[in-house]
Residue frames as qw, qx, qy, qz and C-alpha x, y, z in Angstrom:
[[0.000, -0.885, -0.466, 0.000, 0.00, 0.00, 0.00],
 [0.288, -0.823, 0.093, 0.481, 2.74, 2.48, 0.96],
 [0.431, -0.163, 0.589, 0.664, 4.68, 1.66, -2.20],
 [0.250, 0.617, 0.655, 0.357, 1.60, 2.38, -4.34],
 [0.115, -0.946, -0.241, 0.185, 1.20, 5.76, -2.65],
 [0.388, -0.629, 0.333, 0.585, 4.86, 6.64, -3.18],
 [0.403, 0.150, 0.683, 0.591, 4.62, 5.62, -6.84],
 [0.131, 0.797, 0.549, 0.215, 1.50, 7.72, -7.34],
 [0.246, -0.895, -0.025, 0.371, 3.18, 10.69, -5.60],
 [0.429, -0.352, 0.514, 0.654, 6.22, 10.33, -7.86],
 [0.314, 0.438, 0.695, 0.475, 3.93, 10.16, -10.91],
 [0.020, -0.920, -0.390, 0.023, 2.02, 13.27, -9.80],
 [0.353, -0.745, 0.186, 0.534, 5.30, 15.13, -9.21],
 [0.419, -0.039, 0.632, 0.650, 6.46, 14.21, -12.70],
 [0.176, 0.683, 0.627, 0.330, 3.16, 15.43, -14.20],
 [0.200, -0.920, -0.199, 0.271, 3.45, 18.62, -12.13],
 [0.404, -0.502, 0.378, 0.665, 6.96, 19.32, -13.45],
 [0.332, 0.272, 0.691, 0.581, 5.73, 18.75, -17.01],
 [0.021, 0.849, 0.513, 0.124, 2.78, 21.13, -16.50],
 [0.317, -0.821, 0.020, 0.475, 5.15, 23.72, -15.00],
 [0.412, -0.217, 0.533, 0.706, 7.41, 23.47, -18.05],
 [0.164, 0.470, 0.688, 0.529, 4.40, 23.94, -20.35],
 [0.048, -0.009, 0.210, -0.976, 3.16, 26.84, -18.16],
 [0.466, -0.418, -0.629, -0.461, -0.25, 25.21, -17.70],
 [0.048, -0.305, 0.542, -0.781, -1.03, 26.90, -14.39],
 [0.743, -0.202, 0.029, -0.638, -4.52, 25.46, -13.92],
 [0.903, 0.048, -0.428, -0.006, -3.18, 21.92, -14.24],
 [0.380, 0.334, -0.597, 0.623, -0.33, 22.84, -11.86],
 [0.378, -0.332, 0.356, -0.787, -2.81, 24.03, -9.24],
 [0.892, -0.111, -0.124, -0.420, -4.92, 20.88, -9.52],
 [0.816, 0.178, -0.501, 0.226, -1.89, 18.58, -9.35],
 [0.145, 0.393, -0.548, 0.724, -0.45, 20.52, -6.40],
 [0.603, -0.297, 0.232, -0.703, -3.74, 20.17, -4.52],
 [0.941, 0.005, -0.284, -0.183, -3.89, 16.44, -5.29],
 [0.609, 0.295, -0.574, 0.461, -0.32, 15.99, -4.02],
 [0.139, -0.389, 0.465, -0.783, -1.06, 17.95, -0.85],
 [0.790, -0.209, 0.059, -0.573, -4.22, 15.96, -0.13],
 [0.903, 0.120, -0.411, 0.024, -2.48, 12.64, -0.79],
 [0.422, 0.332, -0.590, 0.603, 0.39, 13.54, 1.52],
 [0.363, -0.359, 0.367, -0.777, -1.95, 14.76, 4.27],
 [0.890, -0.127, -0.142, -0.414, -4.05, 11.58, 4.11],
 [0.928, 0.054, -0.319, 0.185, -1.03, 9.30, 4.39],
 [0.551, -0.814, 0.096, 0.157, 1.10, 11.55, 6.63],
 [0.782, 0.128, 0.180, 0.582, 3.97, 11.91, 4.17],
 [0.120, -0.830, 0.007, 0.545, 5.86, 15.23, 4.38],
 [0.650, 0.759, -0.004, 0.042, 6.97, 16.84, 1.10],
 [0.784, -0.074, 0.074, 0.612, 10.62, 16.52, 0.13],
 [0.162, -0.723, 0.019, 0.671, 12.54, 19.83, -0.05],
 [0.107, -0.262, 0.611, 0.739, 13.22, 19.33, -3.77],
 [0.255, 0.504, 0.823, 0.057, 9.57, 18.53, -4.52],
 [0.106, 0.340, 0.340, 0.870, 7.88, 21.06, -6.83],
 [0.406, -0.683, -0.404, -0.453, 4.98, 21.49, -4.41],
 [0.585, -0.319, -0.476, 0.574, 7.13, 21.97, -1.30],
 [0.113, -0.965, -0.237, 0.024, 6.35, 25.23, 0.53],
 [0.532, 0.553, -0.172, 0.618, 8.94, 27.95, 0.06],
 [0.085, -0.515, 0.396, -0.756, 8.42, 29.38, 3.52],
 [0.254, -0.138, -0.903, 0.318, 7.64, 27.87, 6.89],
 [0.198, 0.231, 0.447, -0.841, 4.89, 30.38, 7.68],
 [0.458, 0.013, -0.521, -0.720, 2.55, 29.06, 4.99],
 [0.205, 0.135, 0.908, -0.341, -0.57, 27.35, 6.28],
 [0.073, -0.428, -0.769, -0.469, -3.99, 26.48, 4.97],
 [0.232, -0.217, 0.135, -0.938, -6.60, 29.14, 5.71],
 [0.038, 0.303, 0.902, -0.306, -9.50, 28.24, 7.96],
 [0.122, -0.496, -0.540, -0.669, -12.93, 29.11, 6.54],
 [0.435, -0.773, -0.422, -0.188, -14.90, 31.53, 8.68],
 [0.631, -0.547, -0.150, 0.529, -11.82, 32.77, 10.55],
 [0.417, 0.051, 0.236, 0.876, -10.78, 35.40, 7.99],
 [0.177, 0.694, 0.264, -0.646, -12.06, 38.92, 7.53],
 [0.642, 0.705, 0.290, 0.086, -12.91, 40.25, 4.09],
 [0.404, 0.869, -0.181, 0.221, -9.86, 41.36, 2.12],
 [0.272, -0.750, 0.580, -0.164, -7.27, 39.82, 4.43],
 [0.787, 0.197, -0.585, -0.001, -5.11, 36.74, 4.62],
 [0.135, 0.291, -0.725, 0.610, -4.41, 37.05, 8.36],
 [0.406, -0.435, -0.803, -0.041, -6.66, 35.19, 10.83],
 [0.343, -0.832, -0.382, 0.209, -6.61, 38.03, 13.35],
 [0.230, 0.890, -0.093, 0.382, -5.33, 41.59, 13.56],
 [0.757, -0.450, -0.106, 0.462, -1.95, 41.88, 15.23],
 [0.141, 0.982, -0.128, 0.006, -0.25, 45.29, 15.30],
 [0.678, 0.499, -0.397, 0.366, 3.49, 45.39, 14.61],
 [0.722, -0.322, -0.409, 0.455, 5.97, 45.00, 17.45],
 [0.337, -0.053, -0.133, 0.930, 7.16, 48.63, 17.38],
 [0.176, -0.538, -0.427, -0.705, 3.65, 50.06, 16.89],
 [0.144, -0.353, -0.665, 0.642, 2.07, 52.01, 19.71],
 [0.118, 0.790, 0.594, 0.096, -1.22, 53.93, 19.65],
 [0.264, 0.523, 0.039, 0.810, -1.03, 57.62, 18.75],
 [0.147, -0.172, -0.520, 0.824, -1.21, 60.25, 21.48],
 [0.029, 0.733, 0.680, 0.007, -4.73, 61.47, 22.23],
 [0.183, 0.562, 0.105, 0.800, -5.41, 65.11, 21.38],
 [0.117, -0.165, -0.528, 0.825, -5.74, 67.67, 24.17],
 [0.011, 0.661, 0.741, 0.123, -9.45, 68.38, 24.65],
 [0.162, -0.789, -0.247, 0.539, -8.78, 72.00, 25.70],
 [0.091, -0.438, 0.422, 0.789, -7.48, 73.01, 22.27],
 [0.689, 0.521, 0.127, -0.488, -9.16, 73.24, 18.93],
 [0.771, -0.034, 0.553, 0.315, -6.38, 71.14, 17.34],
 [0.539, 0.808, 0.147, 0.186, -5.48, 73.85, 14.83],
 [0.630, 0.123, -0.078, 0.763, -2.24, 75.59, 14.05],
 [0.171, -0.688, -0.271, 0.651, -1.77, 79.04, 15.59],
 [0.433, 0.860, 0.259, 0.071, -2.62, 81.96, 13.33],
 [0.573, -0.053, 0.112, 0.810, 0.12, 83.94, 11.69],
 [0.081, 0.307, 0.205, 0.926, -0.26, 87.70, 11.70],
 [0.244, 0.059, 0.414, -0.875, -3.01, 89.90, 13.09],
 [0.283, 0.447, 0.838, -0.132, -6.69, 88.92, 13.17],
 [0.002, -0.178, -0.445, -0.878, -8.90, 90.42, 10.54]]
């Protein structure tokens, strides 16, 4: 059983490389998804030289219902050096002082 899975993964990788060379991006996406699903089902991690291996360690599958519209982050996290702006003084009108005499 495990040998059949490894053979089918190798075959899918070969088809993925061929589709990448032909620049058939829709086929690449389908083959990549098939490879990912097959590996997740059988618990096989991708090899580093595999064409569908993630390029960064912070990539993860998005969870439906956890995302806001127009974002790829599950929750808002301000940057480490960010701090809230200073509140305005309520006793001023928050305008620049006038230059010259009043008219």
